[in-house]
C-alpha positions in Angstrom: -22.8 12.8 23.2 -19.4 12.8 24.5 -19.5 9.0 25.3 -19.5 7.8 21.9 -19.4 4.2 23.0 -17.4 1.3 24.7 -16.2 -2.2 24.3 -15.9 -5.0 26.6 -12.5 -6.9 25.4 -10.2 -9.8 27.0 -6.5 -9.4 27.3 -4.6 -12.9 26.8 -1.0 -11.8 26.0 -0.6 -14.9 23.6 -3.5 -13.0 21.2 -0.2 -10.8 20.4 1.2 -12.9 17.3 4.8 -12.5 18.8 3.6 -13.8 22.0 1.6 -16.5 20.8 3.9 -17.6 18.1 1.0 -19.3 16.2 -1.0 -20.4 19.5 -3.1 -17.5 18.9 -4.7 -18.9 16.0 -6.6 -21.2 18.2 -8.6 -18.1 19.1 -9.0 -16.7 15.9 -12.7 -16.1 16.5 -11.8 -13.8 19.4 -8.7 -12.0 17.2 -11.5 -11.2 14.3 -13.9 -9.7 16.9 -11.0 -7.7 18.5 -10.3 -6.3 15.3 -13.9 -5.4 14.7 -14.3 -4.0 18.1 -11.1 -1.9 17.5 -12.5 -0.6 13.9 -15.8 0.4 15.8 -13.6 2.8 18.1 -11.7 4.3 15.4 -14.9 5.1 13.7 -16.1 7.1 16.6 -13.0 8.9 16.1 -12.5 9.7 20.2 -10.3 12.4 21.7 -9.9 10.3 24.7 -9.8 6.5 25.2 -10.3 5.4 28.8 -9.0 2.0 29.6 -10.2 0.2 32.6 -7.4 -2.8 33.7 -7.7 -5.3 36.6 -4.1 -5.2 36.0 -3.2 -1.9 37.2 -2.5 -1.1 40.6 -5.5 -2.0 42.6 -6.0 -1.2 46.1 -8.9 -2.2 48.8 -10.6 1.2 48.9 -9.2 3.5 46.3 -9.0 3.9 42.3 -5.9 4.5 40.9 -5.9 6.9 37.8 -3.0 7.3 35.8 -0.5 10.0 36.7 1.9 11.9 34.7 2.0 13.1 31.0 2.4 9.4 29.5 3.8 6.0 30.1 4.8 3.0 27.9 5.1 -0.7 28.2 6.3 -3.8 26.5 5.5 -7.4 26.3 9.1 -8.2 27.9 7.6 -10.4 30.6 5.9 -12.6 28.0 9.1 -13.1 25.7 8.5 -10.3 23.4 10.2 -7.1 24.4 10.1 -6.0 20.9 6.5 -5.3 21.1 6.0 -1.8 22.6 2.7 0.4 23.6 3.3 4.2 24.2 0.5 6.6 25.4 -0.1 10.3 26.1 -2.3 10.8 29.1 -5.2 13.3 28.9 -3.7 15.3 32.1 -7.0 17.5 31.9 -9.4 15.1 31.9 -7.6 13.0 34.8 -7.4 16.1 37.0 -11.2 16.9 36.6 -12.0 13.4 37.0 -10.4 13.2 40.2 -12.1 16.2 41.2 -15.6 14.9 40.4 -14.9 11.4 42.1 -13.9 13.5 45.4 -17.0 15.5 44.9 -19.0 12.1 45.3 -16.9 11.0 48.1 -15.4 8.2 45.8 -11.8 7.8 46.8 -10.0 8.1 43.4 -6.9 9.7 42.1 -3.4 9.6 41.1 -1.6 8.9 44.4 -0.1 5.3 44.9 1.5 4.5 41.7 3.7 1.6 41.9 5.0 1.5 38.3 4.9 3.8 35.4 5.0 0.9 32.9 1.7 -0.1 31.2 0.2 -3.4 32.2 -1.1 -6.0 29.4 -4.6 -5.2 30.4 -3.9 -1.8 29.1 -1.5 -2.7 26.2 -3.4 -5.3 24.3 -6.6 -3.4 23.6 -4.4 -0.4 22.6 -2.2 -2.8 20.2 -5.4 -3.6 18.3 -6.7 -0.2 18.6 -3.5 1.3 17.0 -3.6 -0.4 13.9 -6.6 1.8 13.1 -6.4 4.8 15.1 -3.8 6.6 16.9 -4.8 10.2 17.2 -6.0 10.1 20.7 -4.8 10.6 24.6 -5.6 7.9 27.0 -6.5 7.6 30.6 -5.8 4.7 32.6 -7.7 3.3 35.6 -7.5 0.4 37.8 -10.1 -1.6 39.9 -10.7 -1.4 43.8 -12.1 -3.7 46.2 -14.8 -1.4 46.9 -18.5 -2.3 46.1 -19.8 -2.4 42.6 -22.0 0.5 43.2 -19.0 2.7 43.7 -17.5 1.2 40.5 -20.5 2.3 38.5 -20.6 5.5 40.3 -16.8 6.2 39.1 -18.3 5.5 35.6 -20.8 8.3 35.9 -18.1 10.2 37.0 -16.3 9.5 33.6 -19.1 10.4 31.8 -19.5 13.8 33.5 -16.1 14.6 33.2 -16.2 13.9 29.4 -19.6 16.4 29.3 -17.7 19.2 31.0 -14.7 18.9 28.9 -16.6 18.4 25.6 -14.3 15.5 25.0 -15.7 12.7 22.7 -14.3 9.7 24.6 -14.3 5.8 24.0 -14.1 3.4 26.9 -12.7 0.0 27.0 -13.6 -2.4 29.7 -10.6 -4.7 29.7 -11.1 -8.0 31.3 -11.0 -11.7 30.8 -13.9 -14.0 32.2 -13.6 -17.1 34.2 -10.3 -18.7 34.6 -12.1 -22.0 35.6 -13.6 -23.4 32.3 -11.4 -26.7 32.1 -10.1 -29.2 34.3 -6.9 -29.3 31.5 -6.5 -25.5 31.5 -4.0 -23.7 33.4 -6.4 -22.7 36.6 -8.4 -26.1 36.5 -12.5 -26.4 36.6 -14.7 -24.9 39.0 -18.8 -25.3 38.1 -19.2 -21.8 38.5 -16.8 -21.1 35.8 -19.0 -21.8 33.0 -21.9 -20.5 34.6 -20.5 -17.3 35.1 -19.1 -17.0 31.4 -22.9 -18.0 30.2 -24.4 -15.5 32.6 -22.0 -12.7 31.7 -22.4 -12.9 28.2 -26.1 -12.9 28.3 -26.1 -9.9 30.1 -23.3 -8.0 28.3 -24.7 -9.2 25.1 -28.0 -7.5 25.8 -26.5 -4.7 27.5 -28.8 -5.2 30.5 -26.2 -3.6 33.1 -28.7 -3.6 35.9 -27.7 -7.4 36.3 -24.3 -6.9 36.8 -25.1 -5.8 40.4 -26.6 -9.2 40.9 -23.5 -11.4 40.6 -22.7 -12.5 44.1 -19.2 -11.9 45.4 -18.5 -15.5 46.4 -19.9 -16.6 42.9 -17.4 -14.4 41.2 -14.6 -15.7 43.3 -15.2 -19.2 42.7 -15.6 -18.5 38.9 -12.2 -16.8 39.3 -13.2 -14.1 37.0 -11.0 -11.1 36.1 -13.0 -8.4 34.6 -16.4 -8.0 36.3 -15.3 -4.6 37.7 -14.1 -3.4 34.5 -17.5 -4.1 33.1 -19.1 -2.5 35.7 -17.4 0.8 35.6 -17.7 0.6 31.7 -21.4 0.4 32.2 -21.3 3.4 34.6 -20.0 5.5 31.6 -23.1 4.7 29.6 -25.7 5.4 32.5 -28.7 6.9 31.3 -27.5 6.5 27.6 -29.2 4.3 24.6 -26.8 1.8 23.4 -26.8 -0.7 20.5 -25.3 -3.7 22.1 -23.6 -6.2 20.0 -21.9 -9.5 21.2 -19.0 -10.4 18.7 -17.6 -13.5 20.3 -17.1 -15.8 23.2 -14.2 -18.4 23.5 -12.9 -20.6 26.2 -10.2 -22.5 24.2 -7.3 -22.4 26.9 -9.6 -22.7 29.8 -10.2 -19.0 30.4 -13.4 -17.0 29.1 -12.7 -14.2 26.4 -15.5 -12.0 25.3 -16.2 -9.4 23.1 -19.1 -6.8 22.9 -19.5 -3.5 21.7 -21.8 -0.5 22.8 -22.5 2.4 20.4 -24.5 5.1 22.1 -27.5 6.5 20.3 -29.3 8.9 22.5 -30.6 9.7 25.8 -32.4 6.9 28.0 -33.5 8.2 31.3 -34.8 4.7 32.1 -31.6 3.2 31.8 -30.4 4.8 35.4 -29.3 1.1 36.7 -27.6 2.6 39.8 -30.7 4.5 41.1 -32.7 1.1 40.5 -30.3 -0.7 42.0 -30.2 1.3 45.3 -34.0 1.5 45.5 -34.3 -2.2 45.2 -31.7 -2.7 47.8 -33.4 -0.2 50.3 -36.9 -1.7 49.5 -35.0 -5.3 50.5 -33.5 -3.8 53.6 -36.8 -2.5 55.0 -38.4 -6.0 54.2 -35.5 -7.6 56.1 -36.0 -5.3 59.1 -39.5 -6.2 59.3 -38.5 -10.0 59.4 -35.3 -10.1 61.7 -35.2 -11.1 65.1 -34.3 -9.5 68.3 -30.6 -10.8 67.9 -29.9 -9.1 64.4 -32.2 -6.1 65.3 -30.1 -5.3 68.1 -26.8 -5.6 66.1 -28.4 -3.3 63.2 -29.8 -0.8 65.9 -26.0 -0.7 67.4 -24.2 -0.1 64.0 -26.6 2.3 62.9 -26.5 4.4 65.8 -22.8 4.2 66.3 -21.9 4.9 62.9 -24.4 8.0 62.5 -23.7 9.5 66.0 -20.6 7.7 67.4 -22.7 6.8 70.6 -22.7 3.2 71.8 -26.3 2.2 72.7 -27.7 0.9 75.9 -29.1 -2.4 76.4 -32.5 -1.9 75.4 -35.8 -3.1 77.0 -38.0 -5.8 75.5 -35.5 -8.3 74.4 -35.9 -12.2 75.1 -35.2 -13.0 78.5 -32.1 -15.1 77.4 -30.4 -12.3 76.1 -30.2 -10.6 79.5 -29.3 -13.7 81.6 -27.3 -15.7 79.0 -24.0 -15.7 78.4 -21.9 -16.7 75.2 -19.3 -15.7 72.6 -20.8 -13.8 69.9 -19.9 -13.0 66.3 -21.4 -10.3 64.5 -21.0 -10.4 60.6 -21.8 -7.5 58.1 -22.1 -8.0 54.5 -22.3 -5.6 51.6 -23.2 -6.6 48.0 -22.6 -10.2 48.9 -19.2 -9.8 50.3 -17.9 -9.5 53.9 -17.9 -5.9 55.2 -16.9 -6.6 58.9 -16.9 -9.8 61.2 -15.6 -9.5 64.8 -16.5 -11.8 67.9 -15.6 -13.5 70.9 -14.9 -17.1 71.4 -16.2 -17.3 74.9 -18.2 -14.7 76.8 -16.2 -11.6 78.2 -19.3 -9.6 79.1 -22.4 -10.0 81.4 -24.9 -10.8 78.6 -25.6 -11.8 75.4 -26.9 -8.4 74.7 -23.7 -6.6 75.7 -21.8 -9.0 73.8 -23.7 -8.3 70.8 -23.4 -4.6 71.2 -19.6 -4.4 71.7 -19.1 -6.9 68.8 -21.4 -5.0 66.3 -19.5 -1.8 66.9 -16.3 -3.6 66.3 -17.3 -5.5 63.3 -18.4 -2.1 61.7 -15.5 0.1 62.8 -12.7 -2.0 64.0 -11.9 -4.9 61.7 -8.6 -4.4 60.5 -9.3 -5.8 57.2 -11.7 -3.1 56.1 -12.1 0.7 56.7 -15.0 1.8 59.2 -18.5 1.7 57.7 -19.9 5.0 56.6 -23.4 6.3 57.0 -24.1 5.8 53.1 -23.5 2.3 53.4 -26.0 1.3 56.2 -29.0 0.6 53.9 -26.9 -1.9 52.0 -25.9 -4.0 55.2 -26.7 -7.4 55.9 -26.2 -8.7 59.4 -26.0 -12.0 60.9 -25.2 -13.3 64.5 -23.8 -16.4 65.6 -23.9 -17.3 69.1 -21.4 -19.9 70.1 -21.7 -23.1 72.1 -19.1 -24.3 74.4 -15.9 -25.7 72.5 -14.7 -29.2 73.0 -11.3 -30.7 71.9 -11.4 -33.1 69.3 -8.3 -35.7 68.1 -8.7 -35.1 64.3 -10.6 -33.6 61.4 -12.8 -36.4 61.2 -14.7 -35.1 63.9 -15.7 -32.1 61.9 -18.3 -31.2 59.9 -18.0 -28.1 57.9 -21.8 -27.4 58.0 -22.3 -28.0 61.5 -19.3 -27.2 63.3 -16.9 -24.4 63.7 -13.3 -24.8 64.5 -10.8 -23.5 66.6 -7.0 -24.2 65.8 -4.3 -23.3 68.3 -0.6 -23.8 68.5 0.9 -22.4 71.7 -0.3 -19.0 72.0 -1.6 -18.7 68.6 -5.4 -19.4 68.1 -7.5 -19.1 64.8 -11.5 -19.6 64.6 -13.6 -20.3 61.6 -17.5 -20.2 62.0 -19.4 -23.2 60.4 -21.6 -23.3 57.2 -19.8 -20.3 55.4 -20.2 -19.6 51.6 -17.2 -20.7 49.8 -16.1 -23.0 52.5 -17.1 -26.7 51.4 -14.7 -29.0 52.8 -13.1 -29.6 56.4 -9.6 -29.3 54.9 -10.6 -25.6 53.7 -12.0 -24.7 57.0 -9.0 -26.0 59.1 -6.5 -24.0 56.5 -8.4 -20.8 56.7 -8.6 -21.1 60.5 -4.6 -21.7 60.7 -3.9 -18.5 58.3 -6.1 -16.4 60.5 -4.2 -17.8 63.2 -0.8 -17.3 61.6 -0.2 -21.0 61.8 2.0 -22.6 58.9 -0.6 -24.8 56.9 1.7 -27.7 56.9 1.8 -27.4 60.8 0.8 -30.9 62.5 1.4 -30.2 66.2 -2.1 -28.3 66.6 -4.8 -28.4 68.8 -8.5 -28.7 67.4 -11.7 -27.6 69.0 -15.0 -27.8 67.7 -18.3 -25.8 68.5 -21.9 -25.4 67.4 -23.3 -22.1 66.8 -27.2 -20.6 66.7 -27.1 -18.4 63.7 -29.5 -15.3 63.7 -30.2 -13.7 60.0 
């Protein structure tokens, strides 16, 4: 099998002795595990080592793959410029991988390089590997803001490329775990931090990569994890392969999680086609939601599906509740994919003749005109989850004390600038957070006090 195996490893700069200057001894368990993982890779004698790094250039909708013939880097930013790493890139592998990704409509390639220098997410694993094995070429791949399923699909493309070229490859999923493990750590404490580490080490220790898709985006954000997408791409490279999984270590000494696991391939395993299983499960869930959705959500979904597939905006259908024809209100339509926001557009007050028309217009805009995202593609439709918020009238308030983050949305105004945030949003737990986000959306400085506050209630339809 061309994919000989993979390893999951962290990348704390202080693990390099010239950087740590003795501090690295506090994570000796991780160091010992790292050396064991490096020896494992060396035993596979790979022609090419594919390294996945969260610290390479990252785009919202594109995977950057190493361009050129090679690159180098050093630890100068960590006060150790004398420690240098140099690699030769497998240009044939890079070119074919880009073609395979394009054939599957995955946006990936060598465009958009910002710096030729290797990042520490690449250099640290190779520093360990080079102690035991240097007869390899490398491929460097960055992550993206695209859904997890597309990260897994890129991993499948890596596997296919290795097969087509007859390359023996090893894959390194470089990534720290939560950065929120300890109050005294550099990033503080969040309860989701230890929860993420416990859960990810269980999943990765067992090699049950199917569960990687079930980590909600907001949960990962609050845990401040670093490597989840690296691990998903790595899992894709092992698609339908039997692996011997071994959990070597986990530490959180400095308030950041460091986990090391190894995966050695040992045969075919058609039942480990985790992406297919995930997509089928999502399709079943979508059908179940469709059977339960109310007329507001149903109208938003039908609008988006029709517009994305045909480019045609539907007319207001018959058979809706009377209030959707006669009522007028501001409406927000929100789309989520894999627990992350995929689009949200709305109106604070009504601008159309009915709630139904408001939903249709804003559903099209949420799917195709939200400036934060690319337009929704047809293959995404089955994975979308919809909500429709019908806004009540706004009322001016005198202070944040009159807000309730679960009950009221907020509108923050300063001159012609106006920002809105809906109530009861995942990850927004305090009024202070709610107002701060609304200010940012409006382009109002967070320390501005000459602001006007309004609150409103919503009826949320799922």
